[in-house]
C-alpha positions in Angstrom: 13.0 1.8 -14.8 14.1 2.2 -11.2 14.9 5.8 -11.8 11.5 6.3 -13.3 9.8 4.8 -10.2 11.9 6.9 -8.0 10.9 10.1 -9.7 7.3 9.0 -9.7 7.4 8.4 -6.0 9.0 11.7 -5.3 6.3 13.5 -7.5 3.6 11.7 -5.5 5.1 12.8 -2.2 5.4 16.5 -3.3 1.7 16.5 -4.4 0.6 15.0 -1.1 2.6 17.6 0.9 1.2 20.5 -1.1 -2.3 19.1 -0.7 -1.9 18.9 3.0 -0.7 22.5 3.2 -3.7 23.6 1.1 -6.4 21.6 3.0 -5.2 22.6 6.5 -5.1 26.4 6.6 -5.3 28.2 10.0 -8.6 27.6 11.6 -10.1 27.8 15.2 -9.6 23.9 15.5 -6.2 23.1 16.6 -4.5 20.4 14.3 -1.9 17.7 14.9 0.7 17.1 12.3 3.1 14.2 12.2 5.6 12.5 10.0 6.0 8.8 10.5 9.0 6.5 9.8 8.2 2.7 10.3 9.8 -0.6 9.7 8.3 -4.1 9.9 8.0 -7.6 8.6 6.0 -8.4 5.5 4.6 -11.9 5.0 3.3 -12.4 1.4 1.5 -15.2 -0.5 1.2 -15.0 -4.3 -0.4 -17.1 -7.1 0.5 -15.6 -10.5 -0.5 -17.7 -13.6 2.0 -15.7 -15.7 4.9 -17.2 -13.6 3.7 -20.6 -12.8 0.6 -22.4 -11.4 1.9 -22.8 -7.9 1.7 -20.7 -4.8 4.7 -18.7 -3.6 5.1 -17.3 -0.2 7.8 -16.1 2.2 8.6 -13.1 4.6 10.9 -10.1 4.2 11.4 -6.5 5.2 9.1 -3.5 4.9 9.5 0.1 5.5 7.0 3.0 5.4 6.9 6.8 5.4 3.7 8.8 6.3 2.6 12.4 6.6 -0.6 12.8 8.8 -2.6 15.9 9.6 -5.7 16.0 11.7 -8.1 17.9 13.8 -11.4 17.2 15.5 -13.3 17.2 12.2 -10.9 15.6 9.6 -7.9 13.5 8.8 -5.5 13.7 6.0 -2.8 11.0 5.5 -0.3 10.2 2.7 1.7 6.9 3.1 4.2 5.1 0.9 5.2 1.4 1.8 8.0 -0.3 -0.2 8.5 -4.1 0.7 11.1 -6.5 -0.5 10.5 -10.3 -0.3 12.1 -13.3 -2.0 9.1 -15.7 -2.5 9.6 -19.5 -2.5 7.5 -22.6 -3.0 7.5 -26.0 -1.4 7.9 -27.5 -4.8 11.4 -26.0 -5.1 14.5 -28.3 -5.2 18.2 -27.9 -6.2 17.6 -28.6 -9.8 14.6 -26.2 -9.9 15.0 -23.4 -7.4 11.7 -21.6 -8.2 12.3 -18.2 -6.5 10.5 -15.0 -7.2 12.0 -11.8 -5.9 9.4 -9.1 -5.5 9.5 -5.3 -5.0 6.2 -4.1 -4.0 5.3 -0.3 -3.7 2.0 0.7 -2.2 1.1 4.3 -1.8 -2.2 6.0 -0.8 -3.6 9.3 0.1 -6.6 9.3 2.5 -9.1 12.0 3.2 -11.6 11.3 6.1 -14.2 13.4 7.9 -15.7 12.7 11.4 -19.2 11.3 11.3 -21.6 12.0 14.2 -23.3 8.8 15.4 -24.8 7.3 18.6 -21.7 5.9 20.1 -19.8 8.8 21.8 -16.8 6.6 23.1 -15.9 5.6 19.5 -15.0 8.1 16.8 -16.1 7.2 13.3 -14.4 8.6 10.2 -15.5 8.2 6.6 -14.2 9.4 3.3 -12.2 8.5 0.2 -8.9 6.9 -0.6 -6.6 7.1 -3.7 -4.1 4.3 -3.9 -1.2 3.1 -6.1 0.0 -0.5 -6.1 3.0 -1.5 -8.2 4.4 -5.0 -7.8 7.6 -5.9 -9.8 8.6 -9.6 -9.8 11.8 -11.3 -11.0 11.9 -15.1 -11.6 15.3 -15.7 -13.3 14.8 -19.4 -13.5 11.9 -18.9 -16.1 13.1 -17.6 -19.4 9.5 -17.0 -20.8 8.2 -15.1 -17.9 11.3 -13.7 -16.0 10.0 -10.1 -15.4 6.4 -9.6 -14.4 4.6 -6.5 -13.0 1.2 -5.6 -11.6 0.0 -1.9 -11.6 -3.1 -0.5 -10.3 -4.1 3.1 -9.5 -7.5 3.2 -7.7 -10.0 5.4 -5.9 -12.8 4.2 -3.5 -14.4 4.6 -0.1 -12.4 4.4 3.1 -13.4 4.3 6.9 -11.7 4.4 10.3 -12.8 3.8 13.9 -10.9 5.2 16.9 -11.3 4.1 20.6 -9.4 6.0 23.2 -8.2 4.0 26.4 -5.9 4.7 29.3 -2.7 2.6 29.7 0.3 3.4 31.8 -0.9 6.9 32.5 -1.3 7.6 28.8 -4.3 8.3 26.6 -3.7 5.7 23.9 -5.8 5.2 20.6 -6.8 1.8 19.3 -7.8 2.1 15.5 -9.3 0.0 12.8 -9.3 1.0 9.1 -10.7 -0.3 6.0 -10.5 0.8 2.3 -11.9 -0.9 -0.9 -11.4 0.6 -4.4 -14.3 1.0 -6.8 -12.6 2.3 -10.0 -9.1 1.3 -10.9 -6.7 1.9 -13.8 -4.7 -1.4 -14.1 -2.0 -2.9 -16.4 -0.1 -6.2 -17.0 2.3 -7.2 -19.8 0.6 -8.5 -22.8 2.5 -11.7 -23.8 3.2 -14.1 -21.1 3.8 -11.2 -18.9 7.2 -10.8 -20.4 8.9 -7.4 -20.5 11.0 -7.1 -23.7 14.0 -5.2 -22.4 16.1 -6.7 -25.2 14.2 -4.9 -27.9 16.0 -1.4 -28.2 12.7 0.1 -29.2 10.9 -1.0 -26.0 9.6 1.6 -23.7 8.5 0.4 -20.3 6.2 3.3 -19.5 4.7 3.2 -22.9 4.3 -0.6 -22.7 2.5 -0.2 -19.5 0.1 2.5 -20.6 -0.7 0.6 -23.9 -1.8 -2.4 -21.9 -3.7 -0.5 -19.3 -7.4 -0.1 -19.0 -10.2 1.3 -16.6 -12.0 -1.5 -14.7 -14.2 -2.1 -11.6 -14.8 -5.0 -9.4 -15.1 -7.4 -12.3 -11.4 -7.2 -13.1 -9.8 -5.9 -10.0 -10.6 -6.2 -6.5 -8.5 -5.1 -3.5 -9.3 -5.2 0.4 -7.0 -3.3 2.7 -7.7 -3.5 6.4 -5.7 -3.1 9.6 -5.5 -2.2 13.2 -3.1 -0.1 15.2 -2.3 1.2 18.7 -0.8 4.7 19.1 1.0 5.4 22.3 1.8 9.0 23.0 5.4 9.9 24.0 7.1 13.2 25.4 7.0 16.4 23.5 3.8 15.3 21.6 5.5 12.4 19.7 4.2 9.1 19.5 4.8 5.3 18.8 2.4 3.3 16.6 2.3 -0.4 16.4 0.2 -1.9 13.6 -1.0 -4.8 11.6 -2.2 -4.6 8.0 -3.8 -7.3 5.7 -3.8 -6.4 2.1 -5.4 -8.7 -0.6 -5.9 -8.2 -4.3 -7.0 -10.2 -7.4 -6.4 -8.9 -10.8 -7.8 -10.5 -13.9 -6.3 -9.8 -17.2 -4.6 -12.1 -19.8 -3.4 -14.1 -16.7 -4.9 -14.0 -13.3 -2.9 -13.1 -10.2 -3.8 -13.4 -6.6 -1.7 -11.9 -3.8 -2.0 -11.3 -0.1 0.2 -9.5 2.4 0.5 -9.4 6.1 2.5 -6.5 7.4 3.4 -6.0 11.1 5.2 -2.8 11.8 6.2 -0.3 14.4 6.5 3.4 13.5 7.9 6.6 15.2 5.6 9.6 15.0 7.3 13.0 15.1 5.2 16.0 15.8 6.2 19.0 13.4 
Protein backbone atom coordinates (compact mmCIF):
# COMPACT_ATOMS: atom_id res chain seq x y z
CA UNK A 1 0.00 0.00 0.00
CA UNK A 2 2.87 2.39 0.84
CA UNK A 3 4.39 1.74 -2.59
CA UNK A 4 1.05 2.51 -4.24
CA UNK A 5 0.72 5.77 -2.30
CA UNK A 6 4.29 6.75 -3.25
CA UNK A 7 3.64 6.05 -6.94
CA UNK A 8 0.38 8.04 -6.78
CA UNK A 9 2.14 11.01 -5.18
CA UNK A 10 4.88 10.96 -7.82
CA UNK A 11 2.23 10.84 -10.56
CA UNK A 12 0.41 13.84 -9.09
CA UNK A 13 3.69 15.72 -8.85
CA UNK A 14 4.63 15.03 -12.47
CA UNK A 15 1.18 16.12 -13.68
CA UNK A 16 1.42 19.36 -11.71
CA UNK A 17 4.89 20.15 -13.09
CA UNK A 18 3.70 19.52 -16.65
CA UNK A 19 0.62 21.69 -16.05
CA UNK A 20 2.79 24.57 -14.88
CA UNK A 21 4.97 24.32 -17.97
CA UNK A 22 1.91 24.35 -20.23
CA UNK A 23 0.10 27.23 -18.50
CA UNK A 24 3.09 29.57 -18.23
CA UNK A 25 4.52 29.94 -21.66
CA UNK A 26 6.62 32.98 -22.50
CA UNK A 27 4.62 36.20 -22.35
CA UNK A 28 5.28 39.91 -21.91
CA UNK A 29 4.49 39.57 -18.19
CA UNK A 30 7.59 38.49 -16.20
CA UNK A 31 6.86 35.47 -14.00
CA UNK A 32 8.36 34.23 -10.75
CA UNK A 33 8.96 30.53 -10.22
CA UNK A 34 9.75 28.90 -6.89
CA UNK A 35 10.07 25.49 -5.39
CA UNK A 36 9.51 25.41 -1.63
CA UNK A 37 10.64 22.98 1.03
CA UNK A 38 9.13 23.40 4.49
CA UNK A 39 9.02 21.80 7.91
CA UNK A 40 6.73 22.44 10.83
CA UNK A 41 4.62 21.24 13.74
CA UNK A 42 1.20 19.66 13.19
CA UNK A 43 -1.31 19.65 16.05
CA UNK A 44 -4.29 17.40 15.29
CA UNK A 45 -7.60 16.62 16.96
CA UNK A 46 -9.81 13.72 15.83
CA UNK A 47 -13.10 12.09 16.71
CA UNK A 48 -13.65 8.90 14.71
CA UNK A 49 -16.66 6.71 15.53
CA UNK A 50 -15.04 3.76 13.74
CA UNK A 51 -12.19 3.71 16.26
CA UNK A 52 -13.91 4.77 19.51
CA UNK A 53 -16.27 7.43 20.80
CA UNK A 54 -13.58 9.61 22.36
CA UNK A 55 -11.48 12.48 21.06
CA UNK A 56 -7.81 11.95 20.27
CA UNK A 57 -5.25 14.75 19.98
CA UNK A 58 -1.51 15.37 19.94
CA UNK A 59 1.29 17.09 18.01
CA UNK A 60 3.80 15.74 15.54
CA UNK A 61 5.99 16.61 12.58
CA UNK A 62 4.92 17.87 9.19
CA UNK A 63 6.86 18.51 5.97
CA UNK A 64 5.82 20.16 2.72
CA UNK A 65 6.95 20.51 -0.88
CA UNK A 66 5.53 23.09 -3.27
CA UNK A 67 5.93 24.44 -6.79
CA UNK A 68 4.75 28.01 -7.36
CA UNK A 69 4.61 30.09 -10.51
CA UNK A 70 3.08 33.57 -10.67
CA UNK A 71 2.98 36.85 -12.54
CA UNK A 72 0.88 40.01 -12.29
CA UNK A 73 -2.26 38.25 -13.50
CA UNK A 74 -2.24 34.67 -12.21
CA UNK A 75 -0.84 32.20 -9.70
CA UNK A 76 -0.34 28.45 -10.03
CA UNK A 77 0.68 26.33 -7.06
CA UNK A 78 1.03 22.63 -6.37
CA UNK A 79 1.60 21.52 -2.76
CA UNK A 80 1.95 18.19 -0.99
CA UNK A 81 2.03 17.99 2.82
CA UNK A 82 2.57 14.68 4.65
CA UNK A 83 2.25 14.77 8.46
CA UNK A 84 2.93 12.08 11.05
CA UNK A 85 1.25 12.23 14.48
CA UNK A 86 0.64 9.73 17.29
CA UNK A 87 -2.73 10.75 18.72
CA UNK A 88 -3.63 10.12 22.35
CA UNK A 89 -6.61 10.59 24.65
CA UNK A 90 -6.95 11.65 28.28
CA UNK A 91 -8.79 8.38 28.99
CA UNK A 92 -5.67 6.37 28.26
CA UNK A 93 -3.97 4.30 31.01
CA UNK A 94 -1.41 1.51 31.37
CA UNK A 95 -3.96 -1.24 30.78
CA UNK A 96 -5.62 0.59 27.89
CA UNK A 97 -3.03 2.68 25.98
CA UNK A 98 -5.53 4.04 23.41
CA UNK A 99 -3.11 5.46 20.86
CA UNK A 100 -3.75 6.12 17.16
CA UNK A 101 -0.82 6.66 14.80
CA UNK A 102 -1.81 8.74 11.77
CA UNK A 103 -0.17 9.32 8.41
CA UNK A 104 -1.95 12.20 6.73
CA UNK A 105 -1.19 13.20 3.13
CA UNK A 106 -2.74 16.41 1.80
CA UNK A 107 -2.10 17.59 -1.76
CA UNK A 108 -3.69 20.39 -3.75
CA UNK A 109 -3.34 22.25 -7.04
CA UNK A 110 -4.52 25.87 -7.08
CA UNK A 111 -5.23 28.12 -10.04
CA UNK A 112 -5.92 31.77 -9.19
CA UNK A 113 -6.40 34.95 -11.23
CA UNK A 114 -6.11 38.54 -10.09
CA UNK A 115 -9.41 40.37 -9.52
CA UNK A 116 -9.63 44.12 -10.00
CA UNK A 117 -11.43 45.79 -7.12
CA UNK A 118 -11.60 49.11 -5.24
CA UNK A 119 -8.73 48.57 -2.77
CA UNK A 120 -5.47 49.06 -4.66
CA UNK A 121 -3.23 48.34 -1.64
CA UNK A 122 -4.49 44.75 -1.33
CA UNK A 123 -4.36 42.22 -4.16
CA UNK A 124 -7.34 39.88 -4.49
CA UNK A 125 -7.00 36.50 -6.22
CA UNK A 126 -9.82 34.07 -6.97
CA UNK A 127 -10.08 30.76 -8.77
CA UNK A 128 -10.33 27.03 -8.22
CA UNK A 129 -8.67 24.35 -6.14
CA UNK A 130 -8.32 20.58 -6.61
CA UNK A 131 -7.32 18.73 -3.45
CA UNK A 132 -6.54 15.21 -2.27
CA UNK A 133 -6.76 14.18 1.39
CA UNK A 134 -5.71 10.73 2.56
CA UNK A 135 -5.58 9.95 6.29
CA UNK A 136 -4.39 6.47 7.32
CA UNK A 137 -4.78 5.50 11.00
CA UNK A 138 -3.44 2.58 13.00
CA UNK A 139 -4.86 1.64 16.41
CA UNK A 140 -3.20 -1.71 17.33
CA UNK A 141 -5.02 -1.97 20.68
CA UNK A 142 -8.39 -2.27 18.89
CA UNK A 143 -8.73 -5.59 17.07
CA UNK A 144 -12.01 -4.77 15.33
CA UNK A 145 -10.95 -1.35 13.98
CA UNK A 146 -7.19 -1.43 13.87
CA UNK A 147 -6.67 0.04 10.40
CA UNK A 148 -8.80 2.96 9.23
CA UNK A 149 -8.55 5.40 6.33
CA UNK A 150 -10.29 8.53 5.05
CA UNK A 151 -10.02 9.46 1.36
CA UNK A 152 -11.37 12.54 -0.41
CA UNK A 153 -10.62 13.97 -3.86
CA UNK A 154 -12.32 17.37 -4.16
CA UNK A 155 -12.76 20.45 -6.33
CA UNK A 156 -14.06 23.85 -5.29
CA UNK A 157 -13.46 27.60 -5.16
CA UNK A 158 -10.41 29.24 -3.60
CA UNK A 159 -9.33 32.79 -2.82
CA UNK A 160 -6.27 34.70 -1.65
CA UNK A 161 -5.47 38.20 -0.32
CA UNK A 162 -1.98 39.74 -0.52
CA UNK A 163 -0.85 42.85 1.36
CA UNK A 164 2.64 44.21 0.78
CA UNK A 165 4.49 45.94 3.63
CA UNK A 166 8.00 47.20 4.34
CA UNK A 167 10.08 45.51 7.05
CA UNK A 168 13.87 45.63 7.59
CA UNK A 169 14.31 47.34 4.20
CA UNK A 170 12.50 44.48 2.47
CA UNK A 171 9.17 44.36 0.65
CA UNK A 172 7.38 41.56 2.51
CA UNK A 173 3.99 40.06 1.69
CA UNK A 174 1.26 39.16 4.17
CA UNK A 175 -1.18 36.62 2.69
CA UNK A 176 -4.46 35.02 3.66
CA UNK A 177 -6.04 32.13 1.72
CA UNK A 178 -9.26 30.13 1.90
CA UNK A 179 -10.59 27.10 0.02
CA UNK A 180 -13.81 25.09 0.40
CA UNK A 181 -14.60 22.01 -1.72
CA UNK A 182 -17.99 21.76 -3.44
CA UNK A 183 -17.88 18.29 -5.04
CA UNK A 184 -15.89 15.41 -3.56
CA UNK A 185 -15.17 11.76 -4.26
CA UNK A 186 -14.87 10.11 -0.82
CA UNK A 187 -14.31 6.63 0.59
CA UNK A 188 -14.12 4.82 3.92
CA UNK A 189 -13.95 1.05 4.64
CA UNK A 190 -17.31 -0.69 4.72
CA UNK A 191 -17.39 -2.83 7.90
CA UNK A 192 -16.36 -1.12 11.14
CA UNK A 193 -13.70 0.62 9.05
CA UNK A 194 -11.58 -2.50 9.10
CA UNK A 195 -9.23 -3.26 6.19
CA UNK A 196 -9.07 -7.02 5.58
CA UNK A 197 -5.35 -7.51 4.88
CA UNK A 198 -5.56 -11.13 6.10
CA UNK A 199 -7.79 -12.07 3.17
CA UNK A 200 -5.45 -13.01 0.24
CA UNK A 201 -8.08 -11.80 -2.21
CA UNK A 202 -8.22 -8.35 -0.66
CA UNK A 203 -7.24 -5.48 -2.92
CA UNK A 204 -6.78 -2.19 -1.09
CA UNK A 205 -7.27 0.05 -4.14
CA UNK A 206 -10.23 -2.01 -5.31
CA UNK A 207 -11.76 -1.89 -1.83
CA UNK A 208 -11.33 1.88 -1.73
CA UNK A 209 -12.97 2.38 -5.13
CA UNK A 210 -15.84 -0.01 -4.38
CA UNK A 211 -16.73 1.93 -1.23
CA UNK A 212 -16.38 5.37 -2.79
CA UNK A 213 -19.07 7.79 -3.92
CA UNK A 214 -19.54 11.30 -5.23
CA UNK A 215 -20.92 13.74 -2.63
CA UNK A 216 -21.39 17.44 -1.85
CA UNK A 217 -21.74 19.36 1.44
CA UNK A 218 -24.27 16.88 2.82
CA UNK A 219 -21.65 14.14 3.29
CA UNK A 220 -18.29 15.90 3.25
CA UNK A 221 -17.31 19.39 4.27
CA UNK A 222 -13.76 20.73 4.51
CA UNK A 223 -12.53 24.23 5.31
CA UNK A 224 -8.87 25.11 4.74
CA UNK A 225 -7.61 28.57 5.66
CA UNK A 226 -4.29 30.07 6.59
CA UNK A 227 -2.03 33.08 6.81
CA UNK A 228 1.62 33.51 5.88
CA UNK A 229 4.40 36.10 5.71
CA UNK A 230 6.93 35.98 2.85
CA UNK A 231 10.32 37.60 3.49
CA UNK A 232 12.57 38.06 0.42
CA UNK A 233 16.25 37.04 0.63
CA UNK A 234 19.25 37.51 -1.62
CA UNK A 235 19.28 36.21 -5.20
CA UNK A 236 15.46 36.38 -5.43
CA UNK A 237 14.99 33.58 -2.86
CA UNK A 238 12.64 33.96 0.12
CA UNK A 239 11.50 32.58 3.46
CA UNK A 240 7.83 31.94 4.26
CA UNK A 241 6.39 31.50 7.76
CA UNK A 242 2.81 30.29 7.82
CA UNK A 243 -0.11 28.96 9.80
CA UNK A 244 -2.86 26.71 8.41
CA UNK A 245 -6.14 25.49 9.89
CA UNK A 246 -7.69 22.49 8.17
CA UNK A 247 -11.02 21.02 9.34
CA UNK A 248 -13.13 18.30 7.74
CA UNK A 249 -16.20 16.23 8.53
CA UNK A 250 -16.99 13.04 6.64
CA UNK A 251 -20.31 11.26 7.01
CA UNK A 252 -20.44 7.64 5.79
CA UNK A 253 -21.22 4.46 7.77
CA UNK A 254 -19.33 6.06 10.65
CA UNK A 255 -18.77 9.78 11.12
CA UNK A 256 -15.33 11.33 11.50
CA UNK A 257 -14.36 14.87 12.53
CA UNK A 258 -10.76 16.05 12.31
CA UNK A 259 -8.90 19.34 12.59
CA UNK A 260 -5.25 20.28 12.07
CA UNK A 261 -3.23 23.33 13.11
CA UNK A 262 0.00 23.48 11.10
CA UNK A 263 2.74 26.00 11.85
CA UNK A 264 5.64 25.85 9.37
CA UNK A 265 8.62 27.63 7.90
CA UNK A 266 9.64 27.13 4.27
CA UNK A 267 12.60 28.06 2.10
CA UNK A 268 11.62 29.35 -1.34
CA UNK A 269 14.21 28.85 -4.06
CA UNK A 270 13.88 30.79 -7.30
CA UNK A 271 14.44 28.64 -10.40
